[in-house]
N, C-alpha and C positions, 0 to 999 in steps of 0.2 A: 741253811739247809738247801740242798739242790732241788731241782724240779723233778728228780727221780722219786719213785715211790719209796716210802719209808720201810726199812727193815728193822728187825730187832736191834741191830747195831746202832741205829740212829737215836734210840731212846736211852737217855742217861738221867740218873736221879737229879731232880731239880728242874728238868726241862718242863716248860709250861706251854700249853696250847690254849689260845683264846676260844671261847664258845660264844656263839651268837653274834649280834643281837637277834632276837626273835620276839615279835609282838604277838599277843594272843587276843582274839576277838571273842565276843559273847557267842557268836554263831559257832565258832570252833569248839568252844566249851560245851555248848548244848549238843552239837553233833556227836562229839566223843562220848558224852554222858549217855545219850540215847542208845548208842551202840554197846558201850562197855560198863558204865557205872551209873545207872539211872536213879540216883538219889536226888531228892528235891533240891538241895543246895547247888547241884551241878546243872539243873534243868530250868530253874526259875529264879529270876533276880530277887523277887520278894522273899522267897524261901531262903535264898542265900543270905539276904540281909537279916532275916530273923534267926539265922544260925550263928554259931560262934565264929564262922568264917568271915562275916561282915559284908558279903556281896556274892554275886554269881561267881563261884569259884571252880577252877579246874580240879578235877579228880587228881589225887596224888599220882595215880597211874598215868593220867594225861601229862602231868608234869614230867614224869619219868620218860614218857615217849618223846616229849619235846626235847628233853635233855639228850636222849639217844640220837635224835636227828641232828642236834647241834654238834655232838661229838663226831658223828659220821661226816658231816660237812667240814669240820675242823681238821681232822687228821685220818680217820679210819678209811675213808674212800680213796685216800692217796697213800695207802699202805698195803703191805702184804699181811694184813690181819688174817688170822685163822680162827677167829671167834673167841669166846670167853667161857670159862668153866662155871661162871655164876657171878653173883654180886655178894660181896662180904657184908655190906650193909647199905641201906638207903634210908635217909631221914627226910621227911617233909617238914620243914621248920616253920614256914609261914604259908598261908594260902596264896595261890596264884589267882588273881582276879582278872575279870574281863578288862582289857585295856592295858594290862601290864606288859612290859618289855623285859625279856629275860636275856641275860648274858652271864658270863662266868669264865671258868678256866678248869682245865684238867692238868694235873701236875704228876709227873713221874715220881713215884716214891722209891721203887727198887726194881731191879731186873735180875733175872737168873736164867741160865740155860736149863732146859729140861733134859734130864738123863733118860727119861722114859720115851722121849720123842726127839731123837737127834735131828739137828737142823732147825729146831723150834726153840724160841725163848719166850719167857713169861715176863710181862711188864705189869707192875702193880701201880694203879693210879688212885689219886684222890681227886674228886670232882666237886666243885662248888658252883651252884647256880644262884644268881642274885636277881632281884627285880630292879626296876629303874631307880629305886630309892637306896640302892646298894644294900638291901636287906637280904640275908641268906634265906632262900626259899627251899633249897634242896641240897643235900650233901650225900655223897656216896663214895664207896671204895670198891674197886674190883680189879681183877687181873685179866689181861688180854694176851693171847698168844700171837706171836709174829714170826714169820720166816726169817732165818738168819741170812745175811748177805752171802756168806760162803756157799750156802745151799743153792742159791740162785746162780752163782758163778759156776758151780759144778754142772748145772743143767743147761747153761747157755752154750 
């Protein structure tokens, strides 16, 4: 792929983008939890160990936010992304614990041009985020809209 920003035309089924790595600290988990999900297992190591999570654990929403940042750094910030209409599904498969390092990949599943929005194409992705033990911690699927190359060429 070139150094130019990605357009819809660059996304083909099977194309895979690496995510991460991104390490998570106890302080980050607690800060996020205080602000957005103040449950005991996200705020206190002892409470986390006493829970089914087995330690100070990131909220699933925190895991999703970390995944989003990894996806942005991997390919979204270097693209003509137009946003997403939603998330088809997101699963939090294993807890993300303080000290974990996350990585993974986003894979293009399918693409299609939008009839309702000429010059825009929809790309469906499957995302998998793993911890340092190669255990799946999060899986998601969603579609993202991208500008088509011909649209950019017409405005240049």
